[in-house]
N, C-alpha and C positions, 0 to 999 in steps of 0.2 A: 762648862762646863754648867752644872745644875746650881739655878738659885731659886730662894724662897723670897715673893715680895713683902717688903713692908711698909709699901705705901703705894699708891695706884702713879702709876707712871704712863704715860698714854704712848699708846701704841706698841705696847708690852704685855701689859697686864694690871690684874686686881691687887690689893690687898689676900697674902694669904696662896698666889698660888704659886706653882714649881713650873720654874721654865726652863730650859737649856739657851747660852747667851753663852759670847765668846769669851775667852775670858781674862783677855784686856780689859772688853768693856765693864766685865762683872768688875774687878779687880782696880779698875782707874778710874770707873765713873757710880758704882752702882753702890757696892759694900764701902765708900771713902764718904760717902752723902747717906746711908743711911737710910737707903730707898729697899735694897735687900741683904739677906746674910746665907754665905753662902751652905747647900743644900747638906747640912748635918742631925739626924737624930735628936742631940739634946734641941738644936734650936728650933726646933717646931715646937717644942711647948712653952717656952719665950716665944713665939709670935703668934700663942692663943692666948697669953696673955694681955700683949700689946693691939691686937683683936678687938680683945673683950671692951678694951679701951674708948681704941676707936669705936665702936662700935656704939658705944653711950652718950661720946663725943658730941658724934656724928648724930644722934636721936635728938642731943639736947638744940645743937644746931639746927636742925629741922624743928622743933616746936617752936622758937625765939623767931625764928621766920616763918612762920604759918599763925601766928602771935602780931606780929607787923601785918602782916599780906591782908591777914582779916583787917586791920584797921586802915590800911588801904583803900582798899575796895569803898574803902565809902567815903573814900575822898573825893575831893571834884577840884580842880585848879582853874582861876581862870589865866590867861597870858596877850596881856594887851599891847598892841605892835602897831605901827603905821603902815596905814593903809594908802594906798595913790589911786588914779583911776580906776575904776572900776573895785574895788575893793581885790586889790593886789597888791601884797602882803611884799615891800620892799626887805629881800631875804629871804629866812626862813625861819621859823621854832627850834631850838637846838634841844638836845636832850640839855644840855648845858640852865637852859633857861625853865625846864623843867622842872631839875635840877632846885636851882633857885627858890622855885615856887612853894617845888616840896617842904625848904629848908623854912620858911612864913608858915609854914602847916604846922612847923615842929618834926619831921623825918629826914633826919643829912644821913642821906643814899648819896651811895659815886656817881654823878655823872653814868660813870660803863653800866651801870645795871641797868640805863633804864632806853628799854628796845622799839625803837622808831624804824619801822619797815621803812617804811621813804619821811623823809624829809616833807615837814607840814609847810607846808607853803599856798593855804587857802586859808578864810575863818572860815570857822565852824565849830562843830564837838569829834571830841577824835579820842578812841578810847585806844590809851600807849600800855604797853605792855614793860614790868619792873620784875629784873632778875634778882627776887632774892638771897637765894640758895638753888644747887644743880636741881632741885627737886621740890623747888615751890618757888611761884613765880604770883603775884597779883596782877589786875588792871583797874587804872585808872581813869577817871573822865576829865582829860582835857578843854576847853573853854576855850579857841582862838575869838580876840575880839579887838575890834576899834578900839583904838588908842582915844 
C-alpha cells in the first residue's frame, strides 16, 4: 500500500515522502497514529499545508535553540567534588550534576541533553556538549575542582 508520510518516522522516511509499506502496517499503525495518509491525490494538498506549518514550527524551534546555545557558550560552571589521595575523585561527575549546576545559573535543561563522551573522573577543565535540538548544539566549560 502506498502512503504519504506526515511525520518523520525512524527507519522509514521523512515528511512528504511517498513510500510503499505493507497494508497491515499502514492500516494498523501509521494511519491511526497520524504518521501517514493513504496516497490519494486529495491528500497531497493537505500534506503540503501541513509541511508548511511543520517547517515554520521547526524554524522557530531552531531559532530558540540557537538563542539558548549562544547564551550557554558563555557559561562556565564549577563542580566541587571530594577527592582522595593523588587527587582521585570518589565516583564521577555525572550529567545530573552538570544539569543541577546549570539550573543554578538559570538554565533548566534536561540531563539527557548533556552529552558526556566518557565519565569525568579527574580534576580539571572539560568541554561538555549540550544537544539542544537535532540541528543545534552548544559547548560549555566544566571546571571540576576540589571540594
